[in-house]
C-alpha positions as CSV (number, residue, x, y, z in Angstrom):
1,M,0.0,0.0,0.0
2,T,1.3,3.5,-0.9
3,P,1.0,6.7,1.1
4,D,-1.4,8.0,-1.6
5,Q,-3.7,5.0,-1.1
6,L,-3.5,5.4,2.7
7,E,-4.4,9.1,2.3
8,K,-7.6,8.1,0.5
9,L,-8.4,5.8,3.4
10,L,-7.8,8.5,5.9
11,T,-10.5,10.7,4.3
12,R,-13.1,8.0,5.1
13,R,-15.1,8.3,8.4
14,E,-15.5,5.3,10.7
15,S,-18.3,3.1,9.3
16,A,-19.4,-0.5,9.0
17,T,-16.2,-1.1,7.0
18,M,-13.7,1.3,8.6
19,E,-12.2,1.5,12.1
20,R,-9.5,3.7,13.6
21,K,-7.5,2.8,16.7
22,E,-4.7,4.5,18.6
23,S,-1.8,2.1,19.3
24,A,1.6,3.7,19.9
25,R,3.2,0.7,21.5
26,E,0.6,-1.9,22.3
27,L,-2.3,-3.5,20.5
28,P,-5.7,-2.1,21.5
29,R,-7.7,-4.5,23.7
30,S,-10.7,-4.3,21.4
31,L,-8.7,-5.0,18.2
32,F,-9.7,-8.6,17.7
33,E,-13.3,-7.8,18.6
34,S,-13.3,-5.5,15.5
35,V,-11.4,-8.2,13.5
36,C,-14.0,-10.8,14.4
37,A,-16.9,-8.4,13.6
38,F,-15.5,-7.5,10.2
39,L,-14.9,-11.2,9.4
40,N,-18.5,-12.0,10.3
41,Q,-20.0,-9.1,8.4
42,D,-18.7,-7.5,5.2
43,G,-15.0,-7.1,5.9
44,G,-13.3,-3.8,6.4
45,T,-10.1,-1.9,7.2
46,I,-8.5,-1.1,10.6
47,L,-6.0,1.7,10.8
48,L,-3.7,1.4,13.8
49,G,-2.0,4.6,14.9
50,V,-4.9,6.9,13.9
51,A,-7.2,8.6,16.5
52,D,-11.0,8.5,16.3
53,D,-11.0,12.1,14.8
54,G,-8.6,11.0,12.0
55,A,-5.5,12.6,13.6
56,I,-2.3,10.7,12.8
57,V,-0.8,9.5,16.1
58,G,1.5,6.9,14.6
59,V,2.9,3.6,15.9
60,E,6.3,4.0,17.4
61,A,8.9,2.8,14.9
62,D,10.6,0.3,17.3
63,A,7.2,-1.3,18.0
64,V,6.0,-1.9,14.4
65,E,7.7,-5.2,13.9
66,R,6.6,-6.6,17.3
67,L,3.0,-5.5,16.9
68,T,2.9,-6.9,13.3
69,A,4.2,-10.3,14.7
70,E,1.6,-10.2,17.5
71,I,-1.3,-9.7,15.0
72,V,-0.1,-12.5,12.8
73,N,0.3,-14.9,15.7
74,L,-2.9,-14.0,17.5
75,S,-5.0,-14.2,14.3
76,N,-3.6,-17.8,14.0
77,N,-4.5,-18.6,17.7
78,P,-7.8,-20.3,18.2
79,Q,-7.8,-19.2,21.8
80,K,-8.1,-15.6,20.6
81,L,-9.8,-16.0,17.2
82,N,-11.7,-19.2,16.4
83,P,-11.6,-20.4,13.7
84,P,-8.3,-18.8,13.1
85,F,-8.0,-16.4,10.1
86,I,-4.4,-15.4,9.6
87,L,-3.9,-11.6,8.9
88,S,-0.9,-9.6,7.9
89,P,-0.8,-5.8,8.6
90,L,1.0,-3.4,6.3
91,S,3.2,-0.7,7.6
92,V,2.9,2.6,5.8
93,D,5.2,5.6,6.4
94,Y,2.8,8.7,6.2
95,Q,4.2,12.1,6.9
96,G,7.0,10.7,9.0
97,K,4.8,8.5,11.1
98,Q,4.1,4.8,10.9
99,V,0.5,3.6,10.4
100,L,-0.4,-0.1,10.4
101,V,-3.1,-1.0,7.9
102,L,-5.0,-4.2,8.6
103,Q,-7.3,-5.2,5.8
104,V,-9.8,-7.8,7.0
105,P,-11.8,-9.7,4.3
106,V,-15.3,-11.0,4.9
107,S,-15.1,-14.7,5.9
108,S,-17.2,-17.6,4.8
109,Q,-17.3,-18.8,8.4
110,I,-18.6,-17.5,11.7
111,H,-15.8,-16.4,14.0
112,R,-15.5,-15.9,17.8
113,C,-13.2,-13.7,19.7
114,N,-12.4,-15.0,23.2
115,G,-15.4,-17.3,22.7
116,I,-17.8,-14.6,21.8
117,V,-19.4,-13.9,18.4
118,Y,-19.2,-10.2,17.3
119,D,-21.0,-8.5,14.5
120,R,-20.5,-5.0,13.0
121,G,-23.0,-2.2,13.1
122,H,-22.8,1.3,11.7
123,E,-19.6,2.3,13.5
124,D,-19.3,-0.2,16.4
125,D,-18.8,-3.9,17.2
126,F,-21.4,-5.6,19.2
127,R,-21.8,-9.0,20.9
128,V,-24.2,-11.6,19.5
129,T,-25.4,-14.0,22.1
130,D,-28.9,-14.9,20.8
131,P,-28.7,-18.4,19.2
132,V,-31.3,-17.5,16.7
133,R,-29.3,-14.5,15.5
134,I,-26.1,-16.6,15.3
135,A,-28.0,-19.3,13.3
136,A,-29.2,-16.6,10.9
137,M,-25.6,-15.4,10.4
138,V,-24.5,-19.0,9.7
139,N,-27.4,-19.6,7.3
140,R,-26.6,-16.3,5.4
141,K,-23.0,-17.3,4.9
142,Q,-23.9,-20.9,4.1
143,N,-26.2,-19.8,1.3
144,Y,-23.8,-17.2,-0.1
145,Y,-20.4,-18.9,0.2
146,T,-20.6,-22.2,-1.6
147,E,-16.9,-22.7,-1.2
148,L,-17.5,-23.9,2.4
149,T,-19.8,-26.8,1.3
150,V,-18.6,-29.9,3.2
151,Y,-17.9,-33.1,1.4
152,P,-17.5,-35.8,4.0
153,Y,-16.1,-38.4,1.5
154,L,-13.4,-36.1,0.1
155,H,-10.1,-37.3,1.5
156,V,-6.4,-36.3,1.3
157,S,-6.0,-39.2,-1.2
158,D,-8.1,-37.1,-3.6
159,F,-5.5,-34.3,-3.5
160,E,-2.7,-34.1,-6.1
161,P,0.5,-35.4,-4.6
162,G,3.2,-32.8,-3.9
163,L,0.8,-29.9,-4.2
164,L,0.9,-29.0,-0.5
165,D,4.7,-29.1,-0.6
166,K,4.6,-26.6,-3.5
167,A,2.2,-24.4,-1.6
168,R,4.5,-24.5,1.4
169,R,7.5,-23.4,-0.8
170,L,5.5,-20.5,-2.1
171,I,4.4,-19.5,1.4
172,R,8.0,-19.8,2.6
173,A,9.2,-17.6,-0.2
174,M,6.8,-14.9,0.9
175,T,7.1,-15.3,4.7
176,P,10.0,-17.4,5.9
177,K,8.7,-17.6,9.4
178,H,5.0,-18.2,8.5
179,P,3.2,-20.0,11.4
180,W,1.7,-22.5,9.0
181,L,5.1,-23.9,7.8
182,P,5.8,-26.3,10.8
183,L,2.3,-27.8,10.7
184,S,1.4,-31.2,9.3
185,D,-0.7,-31.4,6.1
186,E,-3.9,-32.0,8.1
187,E,-3.1,-29.1,10.5
188,L,-2.3,-26.7,7.7
189,L,-5.6,-27.6,5.9
190,L,-7.5,-27.1,9.1
191,K,-5.8,-23.7,9.9
192,A,-6.3,-22.5,6.3
193,G,-10.1,-23.2,6.6
194,F,-10.2,-26.2,4.2
195,W,-11.6,-28.5,6.8
196,R,-14.9,-27.6,8.4
197,N,-17.6,-28.7,10.8
198,D,-20.9,-27.6,9.4
199,P,-23.1,-26.3,12.3
200,L,-26.3,-26.7,10.3
201,T,-25.9,-30.3,9.2
202,G,-23.4,-31.6,11.7
203,R,-21.2,-33.0,8.9
204,E,-17.5,-32.4,8.9
205,G,-14.9,-32.8,6.3
206,Y,-12.9,-31.1,3.6
207,T,-14.7,-28.4,1.7
208,L,-15.3,-27.5,-2.0
209,A,-12.5,-24.9,-1.6
210,A,-10.1,-27.7,-0.6
211,G,-11.1,-29.8,-3.6
212,L,-10.7,-26.9,-6.0
213,M,-7.3,-25.8,-4.6
214,F,-5.6,-29.2,-4.3
215,G,-7.8,-31.8,-6.0
216,K,-6.9,-34.3,-8.7
217,E,-8.7,-33.5,-11.9
218,E,-11.1,-36.5,-11.5
219,A,-11.9,-35.5,-7.9
220,I,-12.7,-31.9,-8.9
221,H,-15.1,-33.1,-11.6
222,Q,-17.0,-35.3,-9.2
223,L,-17.6,-32.2,-7.0
224,V,-18.4,-29.7,-9.9
225,P,-18.7,-31.6,-13.2
226,H,-19.1,-28.4,-15.2
227,Y,-15.8,-26.9,-14.0
228,K,-13.8,-25.4,-16.9
229,I,-11.6,-22.4,-17.6
230,D,-11.3,-21.3,-21.3
231,A,-8.3,-19.3,-22.4
232,L,-8.5,-18.2,-26.0
233,V,-6.7,-16.0,-28.5
234,R,-8.9,-14.3,-31.0
235,R,-6.8,-12.0,-33.2
236,V,-7.3,-13.4,-36.7
237,N,-10.2,-15.8,-36.3
238,L,-12.8,-13.8,-34.2
239,D,-15.5,-16.4,-34.7
240,R,-13.6,-19.3,-33.1
241,Y,-10.0,-18.9,-32.0
242,D,-6.3,-18.8,-33.1
243,D,-5.1,-20.7,-30.0
244,R,-7.0,-22.3,-27.1
245,L,-6.2,-23.7,-23.7
246,N,-8.9,-25.8,-21.9
247,I,-8.2,-25.9,-18.2
248,R,-9.8,-28.4,-15.9
249,V,-7.2,-28.8,-13.2
250,N,-6.9,-27.5,-9.6
251,L,-6.4,-23.8,-9.0
252,I,-2.7,-23.9,-8.1
253,K,-2.0,-25.5,-11.5
254,A,-4.6,-23.5,-13.3
255,Y,-2.8,-20.3,-12.2
256,D,0.5,-21.4,-13.6
257,L,-1.1,-22.5,-16.9
258,L,-3.0,-19.2,-17.4
259,M,0.2,-17.2,-16.6
260,D,2.1,-19.3,-19.1
261,F,-0.6,-18.7,-21.7
262,V,-0.5,-14.9,-21.1
263,A,3.4,-15.0,-21.4
264,K,3.1,-16.9,-24.7
265,H,0.8,-14.4,-26.3
266,L,1.5,-11.0,-24.8
267,S,4.6,-8.8,-25.0
268,D,6.5,-7.7,-21.9
269,P,8.2,-4.3,-22.6
270,F,11.3,-3.4,-20.8
271,Y,10.6,-1.3,-17.7
272,L,12.8,-0.1,-14.8
273,D,11.4,0.7,-11.4
274,G,14.3,2.6,-10.1
275,I,17.2,0.3,-10.9
276,Q,15.2,-2.9,-10.8
277,R,13.6,-4.5,-13.9
278,V,9.9,-5.0,-13.4
279,S,7.6,-7.2,-15.6
280,L,4.6,-5.0,-16.2
281,R,2.8,-7.9,-17.9
282,D,3.2,-10.1,-14.8
283,K,2.3,-7.3,-12.4
284,I,-1.0,-6.8,-14.2
285,F,-2.0,-10.3,-15.1
286,R,-1.1,-12.0,-11.9
287,E,-3.9,-9.9,-10.4
288,I,-6.3,-10.5,-13.3
289,V,-5.7,-14.3,-13.2
290,A,-5.8,-14.6,-9.4
291,N,-9.1,-12.6,-9.3
292,L,-10.5,-14.7,-12.2
293,L,-9.8,-17.9,-10.1
294,V,-10.6,-16.9,-6.5
295,H,-13.7,-14.8,-7.0
296,R,-15.7,-17.2,-9.2
297,E,-18.9,-18.8,-8.2
298,Y,-18.0,-22.5,-8.8
299,T,-21.5,-23.9,-8.5
300,D,-22.4,-22.0,-11.7
301,A,-22.1,-24.1,-14.9
302,R,-20.8,-21.2,-17.0
303,P,-17.0,-21.5,-17.7
304,A,-14.6,-18.8,-16.7
305,T,-13.0,-17.2,-19.7
306,L,-9.8,-15.3,-20.5
307,I,-9.8,-14.0,-24.1
308,I,-6.9,-12.2,-25.8
309,Y,-8.0,-10.0,-28.6
310,R,-5.8,-7.8,-30.8
311,D,-6.4,-4.7,-28.6
312,R,-7.5,-6.1,-25.2
313,V,-7.8,-9.0,-22.8
314,E,-11.3,-9.8,-21.4
315,T,-12.1,-12.1,-18.6
316,T,-15.5,-13.2,-17.4
317,N,-16.5,-15.3,-14.4
318,A,-19.8,-16.2,-12.8
319,A,-20.2,-14.4,-9.5
320,H,-22.5,-13.3,-6.7
321,P,-22.3,-9.6,-7.4
322,H,-21.9,-7.2,-4.4
323,G,-23.2,-4.3,-6.5
324,Q,-23.7,-3.5,-10.1
325,G,-21.8,-1.6,-12.7
326,P,-18.3,-0.3,-13.3
327,I,-15.9,-0.2,-10.3
328,A,-14.2,3.1,-9.6
329,P,-10.8,2.4,-7.9
330,E,-11.0,5.5,-5.7
331,H,-14.4,4.7,-4.3
332,F,-14.8,0.9,-4.3
333,T,-15.0,-1.4,-1.3
334,P,-13.3,-4.7,-1.9
335,Y,-15.4,-7.8,-1.2
336,S,-14.0,-11.3,-1.4
337,K,-16.3,-13.8,-3.1
338,N,-14.5,-16.9,-1.9
339,P,-12.6,-15.8,1.3
340,T,-10.9,-19.1,1.9
341,L,-9.5,-19.4,-1.6
342,S,-8.6,-15.7,-1.6
343,K,-6.8,-15.9,1.7
344,F,-4.7,-18.9,0.6
345,F,-3.7,-17.3,-2.7
346,M,-2.6,-14.3,-0.7
347,Q,-0.4,-16.4,1.6
348,M,1.2,-18.0,-1.4
349,G,2.0,-14.6,-2.9
350,R,-0.4,-15.0,-5.8
351,G,-2.4,-11.9,-4.8
352,E,-1.9,-9.1,-2.3
353,E,-4.1,-7.5,0.2
354,L,-7.8,-7.3,-0.4
355,G,-8.7,-5.1,-3.4
356,S,-5.1,-5.1,-4.7
357,G,-6.2,-6.4,-8.1
358,V,-8.1,-3.3,-9.0
359,L,-5.5,-0.9,-7.5
360,N,-2.4,-2.6,-9.0
361,V,-3.9,-3.0,-12.5
362,N,-4.9,0.7,-12.4
363,K,-1.3,1.5,-11.3
364,Y,0.7,-0.5,-13.8
365,L,-1.6,-0.6,-16.9
366,P,-0.9,3.0,-18.0
367,L,2.8,2.1,-18.1
368,Y,2.2,-1.1,-20.1
369,A,-0.3,0.4,-22.6
370,K,0.3,4.1,-22.7
371,G,-2.5,6.0,-20.9
372,A,-4.8,3.0,-20.9
373,K,-7.4,2.4,-18.2
374,P,-8.9,-1.0,-17.3
375,Q,-12.5,-1.7,-16.8
376,F,-13.9,-3.8,-14.0
377,V,-17.7,-4.3,-14.1
378,E,-19.4,-5.8,-11.1
379,G,-22.3,-8.1,-12.0
380,D,-23.1,-11.6,-13.0
381,P,-20.8,-12.4,-14.7
382,F,-18.0,-10.2,-13.4
383,V,-16.1,-8.7,-16.4
384,S,-12.7,-7.2,-16.6
385,V,-11.2,-5.5,-19.7
386,V,-7.5,-4.8,-20.0
387,P,-6.4,-2.7,-23.0
388,L,-3.2,-3.8,-24.7
389,P,-0.4,-1.7,-26.2
390,S,-1.7,-0.4,-29.5
391,E,-0.6,-2.2,-32.7
392,T,-2.3,-1.6,-36.0
393,R,-3.9,-4.4,-37.9
394,E,-1.4,-3.8,-40.7
395,K,1.6,-4.3,-38.3
396,T,0.0,-7.5,-37.1
397,R,-0.4,-8.8,-40.6
398,E,3.1,-7.8,-41.5
399,K,4.6,-9.7,-38.5
400,T,2.5,-12.7,-39.4
401,R,3.7,-12.7,-43.0
402,E,7.3,-12.2,-42.0
403,K,7.1,-15.3,-39.8
404,I,5.5,-17.3,-42.6
405,L,8.1,-16.3,-45.2
406,R,11.0,-17.0,-42.8
407,L,9.6,-20.5,-42.0
408,I,8.9,-21.3,-45.6
409,Q,12.5,-20.4,-46.5
410,E,13.9,-22.5,-43.6
411,R,11.5,-25.4,-44.1
412,P,10.1,-25.4,-47.7
413,G,7.9,-28.5,-47.0
414,I,6.3,-27.0,-43.8
415,T,2.5,-27.6,-43.6
416,T,-0.3,-25.3,-42.9
417,E,-1.0,-27.1,-39.6
418,E,2.7,-26.8,-38.6
419,L,2.7,-23.0,-39.4
420,S,-0.5,-22.6,-37.5
421,S,1.0,-24.3,-34.4
422,I,4.2,-22.3,-34.5
423,I,2.8,-18.8,-35.3
424,V,-0.4,-19.4,-33.3
425,V,-2.7,-18.3,-36.1
426,S,-5.6,-20.5,-37.1
427,P,-5.2,-22.7,-40.2
428,K,-7.8,-20.5,-42.0
429,G,-5.7,-17.5,-41.1
430,I,-2.6,-19.1,-42.6
431,E,-4.5,-20.0,-45.8
432,W,-5.7,-16.4,-46.0
433,N,-2.2,-15.1,-45.8
434,F,-1.0,-17.6,-48.4
435,K,-3.7,-16.4,-50.8
436,K,-2.7,-12.7,-50.3
437,L,1.0,-13.4,-50.6
438,K,0.4,-15.4,-53.8
439,E,-1.7,-12.5,-55.2
440,E,1.1,-10.1,-54.4
441,G,3.7,-12.2,-56.2
442,V,5.6,-13.0,-53.1
443,I,5.2,-16.8,-53.0
444,R,4.3,-19.5,-55.5
445,R,3.3,-23.1,-55.2
446,V,5.7,-25.7,-56.6
447,G,4.2,-29.1,-57.3
448,A,0.9,-30.6,-56.4
449,D,-1.2,-29.6,-53.4
450,K,-0.1,-32.9,-51.8
451,G,3.6,-33.4,-51.8
452,G,4.4,-29.9,-53.2
453,H,5.7,-26.8,-51.3
454,W,5.6,-23.0,-51.2
455,E,8.6,-21.0,-52.5
456,V,9.4,-17.4,-51.8
457,I,10.0,-15.5,-55.1
458,G,9.6,-11.9,-53.9
459,L,9.6,-9.8,-50.7
460,S,6.7,-8.6,-48.6
461,G,6.1,-4.9,-47.9
462,A,7.9,-5.2,-44.6
463,E,10.9,-6.9,-46.2
464,N,11.0,-4.3,-49.0
465,R,11.4,-1.5,-46.4
466,K,14.5,-3.1,-44.9
């Protein structure tokens, strides 16, 4: 989080999703009551080191690291917060003073602080002791967050071998002393919220979120038979596709496959942030891909899609919308659609604090595609549109023709299918280019259609200009 982003938070008054607390050297006694209330309601932001009236008091510099560690450890302690929900505050230097920003997502479970359920009102936290009200809170989350559906016959043997070890490596790379690292597989899955006792049915077991995150392909399709993610390139063939990736594997592997697909088809211009090389493409699309995966409604039969066009990338995923219409980054309130999945992605470093997707894409996209602005449209489905660096249609055609001519010269007998696979243009697109190049007198066919080959006899427009 940047000082500018914190400044925007400081302009907001205390509300159902905003809390300020003074804490120069010690954590406020009521901190985890507020954490519990936010988890149980709609999530929110807690600013430590800020007075009720908005004055910046600051957290003393030598206490920041200690208080950060206390928050991490206490949020992972079922004696304080049950079930645990690990949280990591951010330290922001604002006008020479340290402010700890604690972003608390909404949870798919009901939490207790010191054994007591808390809920959030207009500006305050309040205890909930009435069993009927607690049951209503459970029922609301049960109906809304399908990721917590319990499957009693889902077992560790249904999870892909080695995937938990990979998750640990990713977590360790982000946080070397993360409290989950010493845990056994079963303990880690419990702490992360993937094992649950359903208070409405009395069933306990691994959840849909666990199956989606770690499951073997066949196990996932027993849970959600319609599960599919479509990644397409539509630059030449707009009716079908130039390249396609059909993904039906767990979310950890799906993330890697989607990022590889993006890297295959999108450029990554050189950019220095100070003296360090930064991949703008990765900065943008790690957020787009993570949001596509963790904020999807997985009981909906519609596939999630990522489509690369000539001038933009569009993603769609079924969702329970928390509002309607375009999201304005300066005014939106982030809301996690699948809190368990979202939290685990964040611990692995495949997403940052709540709402980072919108903010980071808005930050880096204008550097990637000069002056471009993304669109995020809340609804069902949720839609994101990321403009790409401008490239005229003629330049795209020229590049395709240059590749065709080079490959024909290197391998005279190369087939349409082979060219299509190498250049990532549909066979019809290759045939269209052959036709145009032949009409322009650049290539000719030698021999029969079967067994013959193309021969370069002239130069394309791009080659002539060299």
